[in-house]
VOPAPA-298448 format. One record per residue (C-alpha): residue number from 0; x, z, y. Coordinates in Angstrom, 3 decimals. Each point is the difference from the previous one (the first is absolute). Layout:
% VOPAPA-298448
(NUM; (X; Z; Y));
...
This chain:
% VOPAPA-298448
(0; (0.000; 0.000; 0.000));
(1; (2.850; 0.862; 2.368));
(2; (1.566; -3.370; -0.758));
(3; (-3.257; -1.799; 0.857));
(4; (-0.256; 1.868; 3.323));
(5; (3.564; -0.872; 0.897));
(6; (-0.545; -3.650; -0.894));
(7; (-3.256; -0.212; 1.974));
(8; (1.592; 1.660; 3.015));
(9; (2.913; -2.402; -0.098));
(10; (-2.401; -2.960; -0.377));
(11; (-1.870; 1.133; 3.108));
(12; (3.242; 0.294; 1.987));
(13; (1.081; -3.420; -1.212));
(14; (-3.293; -1.580; 1.038));
(15; (0.218; 1.557; 3.476));
(16; (3.266; -1.839; 0.443));
(17; (-1.754; -3.346; -0.522));
(18; (-1.491; -2.104; 2.788));
(19; (-3.439; 1.235; 1.032));
(20; (-1.882; -2.839; -1.680));
(21; (1.580; 0.837; -3.365));
(22; (-0.264; 3.806; -0.040));
(23; (-3.448; 0.463; -1.539));
(24; (0.379; -2.686; -2.645));
(25; (3.434; 1.256; -1.018));
(26; (-1.155; 3.625; -0.229));
(27; (-2.934; -1.118; -2.144));
(28; (2.412; -1.943; -2.177));
(29; (2.217; 3.065; -0.403));
(30; (-2.951; 2.155; -1.084));
(31; (-1.871; -2.481; -2.193));
(32; (2.725; -2.338; -1.179));
(33; (-1.859; -2.916; 1.610));
(34; (1.645; -3.018; 1.582));
(35; (0.269; -1.092; 3.631));
(36; (-3.081; -1.742; 1.345));
(37; (0.516; -3.232; 1.929));
(38; (-0.213; 0.124; 3.762));
(39; (-3.477; -0.340; 1.438));
(40; (1.214; -2.855; 2.190));
(41; (1.517; -1.979; -2.883));
(42; (-2.257; -2.986; 0.656));
(43; (0.942; -0.069; 3.670));
(44; (3.694; 0.303; -0.841));
(45; (-0.258; -2.793; -2.559));
(46; (-1.557; -2.301; 2.603));
(47; (2.946; 0.531; 2.371));
(48; (3.370; -1.678; -0.190));
(49; (1.053; -3.478; -1.068));
(50; (-1.366; -1.238; -3.360));
(51; (2.711; -0.296; -2.640));
(52; (-1.270; -3.365; -1.267));
(53; (-0.880; -3.184; 1.865));
(54; (-3.677; -0.014; 0.961));
(55; (-2.050; -3.062; -0.933));
(56; (-1.752; -1.945; 2.740));
(57; (-3.784; -0.534; -0.115));
(58; (0.644; -3.637; -0.900));
(59; (2.214; 0.996; -2.942));
(60; (-2.639; 2.441; -1.251));
(61; (-2.758; -2.632; 0.255));
(62; (2.196; -2.467; -1.875));
(63; (0.617; 2.543; -2.763));
(64; (-3.735; 0.643; -0.355));
(65; (-0.776; -3.721; -0.096));
(66; (2.728; -0.910; -2.500));
(67; (-0.823; -0.441; -3.689));
(68; (0.927; 3.045; -2.071));
(69; (2.615; -0.348; -2.702));
(70; (-1.041; 2.798; -2.371));
(71; (2.459; 1.858; -2.162));
(72; (0.019; -0.269; -3.771));
(73; (-2.633; 2.366; -1.418));
(74; (1.023; -0.450; -3.652));
(75; (0.099; 3.302; -1.850));
(76; (-1.479; 1.874; 2.944));
(77; (-3.516; 0.522; -1.346));
(78; (-1.287; 2.638; -2.426));
(79; (-3.537; 0.192; -1.400));
(80; (-2.927; -2.342; 0.463));
(81; (-3.542; -0.151; 1.346));
(82; (-2.947; -1.943; -1.353));
(83; (-1.732; -2.025; 2.708));
(84; (-0.393; -3.498; -1.428));
(85; (-3.620; -0.758; -0.751));
(86; (-1.199; 2.878; 2.197));
(87; (-1.616; 0.221; 3.378));
(88; (2.340; 1.967; 2.240));
(89; (0.941; 0.685; 3.595));
(90; (3.060; 1.353; 1.813));
(91; (-0.970; 3.433; 1.310));
(92; (3.279; 0.490; 1.890));
(93; (3.466; -1.402; 0.545));
(94; (1.976; 2.963; 1.278));
(95; (3.557; -0.263; 1.316));
(96; (2.147; 2.910; 1.180));
(97; (2.918; -0.872; 2.277));
(98; (2.687; 2.655; 0.355));
(99; (0.733; 0.905; 3.621));
(100; (2.102; 3.135; -0.491));
(101; (1.161; 2.654; -2.371));
(102; (2.136; 3.012; -0.767));
(103; (2.536; 0.671; -2.721));
(104; (1.571; 3.426; -0.503));
(105; (2.276; 2.016; -2.268));
(106; (0.971; 3.653; -0.171));
(107; (1.763; 2.746; -1.889));
(108; (-1.252; 3.581; -0.127));
(109; (2.178; 2.854; 1.206));
(110; (1.363; 2.143; -2.840));
(111; (1.903; 3.285; -0.371));
(112; (2.143; 0.514; -3.096));
(113; (3.121; 1.966; -0.870));
(114; (0.361; 1.374; 3.505));
(115; (-0.076; -3.463; 1.564));
(116; (-2.742; -1.313; 2.295));
(117; (-0.605; -3.718; -0.462));
(118; (-1.810; -1.302; 3.083));
(119; (-2.855; -2.498; -0.140));
(120; (0.264; -3.659; 0.962));
(121; (-2.736; -2.233; 1.317));
(122; (-0.057; -3.614; 1.149));
(123; (-2.935; -2.085; 1.183));
(124; (-0.161; -3.628; 1.095));
(125; (-3.029; -1.175; 1.997));
(126; (-0.625; -3.669; 0.755));
(127; (-2.743; -1.774; 1.914));
(128; (-0.915; -3.538; 1.027));
(129; (-0.064; 0.350; 3.817));
(130; (-3.026; -2.199; 0.761));
(131; (-1.797; -1.367; -3.085));
(132; (-1.758; -3.270; 0.852));
(133; (-3.509; 0.593; -1.349));
(134; (-1.165; -3.540; 0.797));
(135; (2.940; -1.426; -1.912));
(136; (-0.629; 2.239; -3.026));
(137; (-3.631; -1.133; 0.116));
(138; (1.087; -3.638; -0.016));
(139; (2.306; 0.638; -2.981));
(140; (-2.820; 1.758; -1.867));
(141; (-2.452; -2.835; 0.700));
(142; (2.451; -2.638; -1.209));
(143; (0.819; 1.969; -3.146));
(144; (-3.723; 0.406; -0.750));
(145; (-0.599; -3.741; 0.471));
(146; (2.845; -0.609; -2.457));
(147; (-1.602; 2.385; -2.512));
(148; (-3.354; -1.794; 0.212));
(149; (1.709; -3.370; -0.402));
(150; (1.812; 1.216; -3.111));
(151; (-3.288; 1.262; -1.462));
(152; (-1.587; -3.401; 0.588));
(153; (2.986; -1.799; -1.537));
(154; (-0.476; 2.178; -3.088));
(155; (-3.666; -1.026; -0.251));
(156; (-1.309; 3.285; 1.438));
(157; (-2.533; 0.067; 2.804));
(158; (-0.926; 3.367; 1.545));
(159; (-3.398; 0.174; 1.648));
(160; (-0.325; 0.945; 3.684));
(161; (0.183; 3.788; 0.095));
(162; (-2.835; 0.661; 2.451));
(163; (-2.539; -2.150; -1.861));
(164; (1.098; 1.335; -3.395));
(165; (-0.361; 3.640; 1.042));
(166; (-3.334; -0.646; 1.717));
(167; (-1.342; -1.464; -3.245));
(168; (1.596; 2.344; -2.549));
(169; (1.238; 3.105; 1.792));
(170; (3.524; 1.317; -0.567));
(171; (1.800; 2.438; -2.266));
(172; (2.370; 0.749; 2.889));
(173; (-1.294; -0.786; 3.456));
(174; (2.504; -1.354; 2.511));
(175; (-0.816; 2.086; 3.078));
(176; (3.431; 1.003; 1.350));
(177; (1.469; -1.809; 2.992));
(178; (3.617; -1.154; -0.112));
(179; (2.418; -0.141; 2.921));
(180; (-1.028; -1.832; 3.133));
(181; (1.897; -0.226; 3.303));
(182; (-0.515; 3.334; 1.731));
(183; (-1.608; 1.536; -3.107));
(184; (2.874; 0.351; -2.444));
(185; (-0.557; 1.446; -3.474));
(186; (3.002; 1.829; -1.468));
(187; (0.754; 1.291; -3.465));
(188; (2.856; 2.374; -0.862));
(189; (1.370; -0.053; -3.528));
(190; (2.193; 2.813; -1.366));
(191; (2.774; -1.106; -2.359));
(192; (1.799; 3.158; -1.082));
(193; (2.910; 0.155; 2.441));
(194; (-1.411; -2.854; 2.044));
(195; (-3.070; -0.935; 1.982));
(196; (-1.267; -3.369; 1.185));
(197; (-2.464; -0.666; 2.802));
(198; (-2.143; -3.122; -0.279));
(199; (-2.336; -2.029; 2.179));
(200; (-3.018; -0.880; -2.151));
(201; (-1.156; -3.607; 0.368));
(202; (-2.797; -2.142; -1.441));
(203; (-0.953; -3.641; 0.610));
(204; (-1.860; -0.684; 3.231));
(205; (-3.708; 0.786; -0.314));
(206; (0.323; 2.082; -3.165));
(207; (-0.015; 3.707; -0.796));
(208; (1.491; 2.205; -2.682));
(209; (-1.254; 2.294; -2.758));
(210; (0.139; 3.715; 0.791));
(211; (2.762; 1.949; -1.737));
(212; (0.540; 3.653; -0.749));
(213; (3.028; 1.885; -1.226));
(214; (-0.164; -1.617; -3.447));
(215; (-1.050; -3.487; 1.112));
(216; (-3.384; -1.724; 0.037));
(217; (-1.636; 2.413; -2.470));
(218; (-2.830; -0.730; -2.426));
(219; (-2.249; -1.930; 2.378));
(220; (-3.691; -0.628; -0.612));
(221; (-0.482; 0.528; -3.746));
(222; (-3.404; -1.656; -0.018));
(223; (1.369; -3.124; 1.634));
(224; (2.932; 0.032; -2.411));
(225; (-2.477; -0.233; -2.890));
(226; (-1.957; -2.753; 1.797));
(227; (3.141; -2.009; 0.654));
(228; (1.141; 0.312; -3.609));
(229; (-3.377; -1.153; -1.313));
(230; (-0.212; -2.813; 2.535));
(231; (3.516; -1.318; -0.685));
(232; (1.022; 0.715; 3.602));
(233; (3.086; 1.491; 1.614));
(234; (1.395; 1.257; 3.250));
(235; (3.717; -0.270; 0.664));
(236; (2.452; 2.047; 2.075));
(237; (3.379; -1.482; 0.876));
(238; (2.747; 1.987; 1.700));
(239; (3.731; 0.135; 0.668));
(240; (2.576; 1.596; 2.291));
(241; (2.792; -1.648; 1.955));
(242; (2.889; 2.460; 0.276));
(243; (2.602; -0.636; 2.682));
(244; (2.649; 2.568; -0.919));
(245; (1.868; 1.175; -3.082));
(246; (0.258; 3.786; -0.270));
(247; (2.854; 1.874; -1.695));
(248; (0.198; 3.771; -0.501));
(249; (2.255; 2.365; -1.910));
(250; (-3.089; 2.177; -0.559));
(251; (0.194; 3.783; -0.132));
(252; (1.737; 2.770; -1.881));
(253; (1.987; 3.170; 0.384));
(254; (2.995; 0.057; 2.327));
(255; (1.920; 1.824; -2.754));
(256; (0.123; -3.261; -1.961));
(257; (-0.430; -2.653; 2.698));
(258; (2.005; 0.431; 3.186));
(259; (-1.732; -2.574; 2.143));
(260; (-3.073; -2.150; 0.593));
(261; (-0.262; -3.691; 0.780));
(262; (-2.921; -2.170; 1.094));
(263; (-0.074; -3.554; 1.245));
(264; (-2.364; -2.810; 0.954));
(265; (0.824; -3.697; 0.256));
(266; (-1.984; -3.069; 0.980));
(267; (-1.257; -1.629; -3.208));
(268; (-3.346; -1.593; -0.814));
(269; (-1.971; 0.390; -3.184));
(270; (-3.629; -0.635; -0.947));
(271; (-1.494; 2.545; -2.366));
(272; (-3.256; 1.458; -1.292));
(273; (-2.059; 1.923; 2.524));
(274; (-0.526; 3.761; -0.355));
(275; (-3.393; 1.238; -1.177));
(276; (-0.500; -3.202; -1.987));
(277; (0.817; -0.576; -3.672));
(278; (1.527; -3.441; 0.551));
(279; (0.086; -2.949; 2.360));
(280; (-3.367; -1.110; -1.404));
(281; (-2.706; 2.281; -1.356));
(282; (-3.484; -0.908; -1.178));
(283; (-2.877; 2.351; 0.766));
(284; (-2.356; -0.165; -2.983));
(285; (2.455; -0.002; -2.908));
(286; (3.027; 1.408; 1.900));
(287; (2.347; -2.698; -1.205));
(288; (3.353; 0.229; 1.762));
(289; (2.709; -2.532; 0.761));
(290; (3.133; 1.865; 1.057));
(291; (3.645; -0.782; 0.709));
(292; (2.968; 0.772; -2.210));
(293; (1.728; 1.349; 3.121));
(294; (0.429; -0.616; 3.733));
(295; (0.882; -3.572; 0.979));
(296; (3.128; -0.025; 2.171));
(297; (-0.049; -2.727; 2.654));
(298; (3.539; -1.113; 0.947));
(299; (1.102; -0.808; 3.534));
(300; (0.636; 1.727; 3.312));
(301; (-3.040; 0.715; 2.138));
(302; (0.897; 3.322; 1.662));
(303; (2.764; 2.414; 0.942));
(304; (0.045; 3.770; 0.435));
(305; (1.252; 1.403; 3.306));
(306; (0.659; 3.693; 0.649));
(307; (-2.001; 1.388; 2.917));
(308; (0.550; 3.741; -0.290));
(309; (0.476; 2.975; -2.259));
(310; (1.777; 3.319; -0.391));
(311; (2.953; 1.275; -2.053));
(312; (1.052; 3.650; -0.240));
(313; (3.546; -1.130; -0.831));
(314; (0.264; -1.613; 3.440));
(315; (-1.433; 3.006; 1.867));
(316; (2.940; 2.113; 1.165));
(317; (-2.141; 3.075; 0.689));
(318; (-1.469; -0.042; -3.486));
(319; (3.396; -0.598; -1.572));
(320; (1.426; 2.996; 1.871));
(321; (-2.820; 2.263; -1.172));
(322; (0.422; -1.233; -3.572));
(323; (3.694; 0.898; 0.086));
(324; (-0.839; 3.488; 1.313));
(325; (-2.626; 0.440; -2.706));
(326; (2.425; -1.080; -2.699));
(327; (2.753; 2.346; 1.189));
(328; (-2.129; 3.085; 0.727));
(329; (-2.797; -0.203; -2.570));
(330; (1.181; -2.561; -2.558));
(331; (-2.903; -2.314; 0.799));
(332; (0.154; -3.598; -1.161));
(333; (-0.572; -2.627; 2.683));
(334; (-3.352; -1.767; -0.100));
(335; (0.303; -3.693; 0.833));
(336; (-2.874; -2.016; 1.418));
(337; (-0.068; -3.623; 1.121));
(338; (-2.762; -2.259; 1.297));
(339; (0.339; -3.689; 0.810));
(340; (-2.723; -1.890; 1.890));
(341; (0.081; -3.782; -0.285));
(342; (-1.885; -3.013; 1.288));
(343; (-0.792; -2.749; -2.506));
(344; (0.470; -3.108; 2.150));
(345; (-1.850; -2.964; -1.514));
(346; (0.391; -3.759; 0.426));
(347; (-3.686; -0.905; -0.198));
(348; (0.565; -3.637; -1.014));
(349; (2.138; 1.115; -2.951));
(350; (-2.587; 2.692; -0.775));
(351; (-2.705; -2.675; -0.258));
(352; (2.045; -2.213; -2.320));
(353; (1.160; 2.744; -2.326));
(354; (-3.253; 1.979; -0.127));
(355; (-1.985; -3.127; -0.878));
(356; (2.560; -0.971; -2.647));
(357; (-0.437; 3.338; -1.721));
(358; (-3.750; 0.295; 0.511));
(359; (-0.742; -3.481; -1.367));
(360; (2.148; 0.754; -3.042));
(361; (-2.095; 3.134; -0.606));
(362; (-3.149; -2.109; 0.522));
(363; (1.218; -2.348; -2.721));
(364; (0.769; 2.916; -2.292));
(365; (-3.497; 1.424; 0.517));
(366; (-1.710; -3.318; -0.685));
(367; (2.162; -0.648; -3.080));
(368; (-1.338; 3.241; -1.465));
(369; (-3.614; -1.214; 0.161));
(370; (-1.531; -1.317; -3.187));
């Protein structure tokens, strides 16, 4: 108990030596073992400074949107199948999540063994797209959806217009949720162990999405499920995410066995299955699922990461001095904490080309799983 009091007292003194904006968060970290929160003005900081990658002109972006898409090879990407041939069906939703930011962290817990105090370590990397272009993401989503419909038609599949189908037959899952619109953005945060991703949720122009809870779309209308099964009808949900950064973390553990923490983010695009959905394509009546064998990495440079701020106890002379005093007088191990804030600067023309390459490949994978 005396050791805990000494440690807490020293943590409080250490935090008081930090800049004012960091004192509360660092004291909370010392007490709870939590990690540094990003600055509240991270978005504003990310929007400042010179972008680290050449910015596309409006003409270059329009040309990228108008150009034919050269999809990637989808061979071996698909898992599972869905039965739609010979059925009446409609597309209930085509849901796309575009990553606009995220966090990746790592830490080691403080430990005391054999008379030695092993201090904790903590590192967190925050990244954010400074000004996501909602209209551009809408245009990408619309073009990807048109590609999906064209691939269905080429495969001899013809979905019925959703509004007329639902008016006639009802729905197992009603599409009532609005997606992102300019000035009315819809965000979704996804926890990934030592990482987190923040998405803008998009749907094709004029469409809505199915409501989701913690576990996904749920059981739906059981009565309508029976009606659809008897009537040889189906509803279909399609969804995917476009990730813009690769996350790397050394994870957690005890500082007795691991003397440091490392976390990193780098610009890298992949298209993967959306959270709260079993696959990239899911049928509503029979719950058939077409999924991916793994994320589809899309090669090419479309963005760079640029540091905009952060904090490091090892570069704070006041904290370092207090840590030395604590080590000499009380045998306390030095806690190390580091936070890096970064802007994810995007070349929007390259974003269009690469996102559509990956999304159309996933479209092809989804359609190839239909029988």
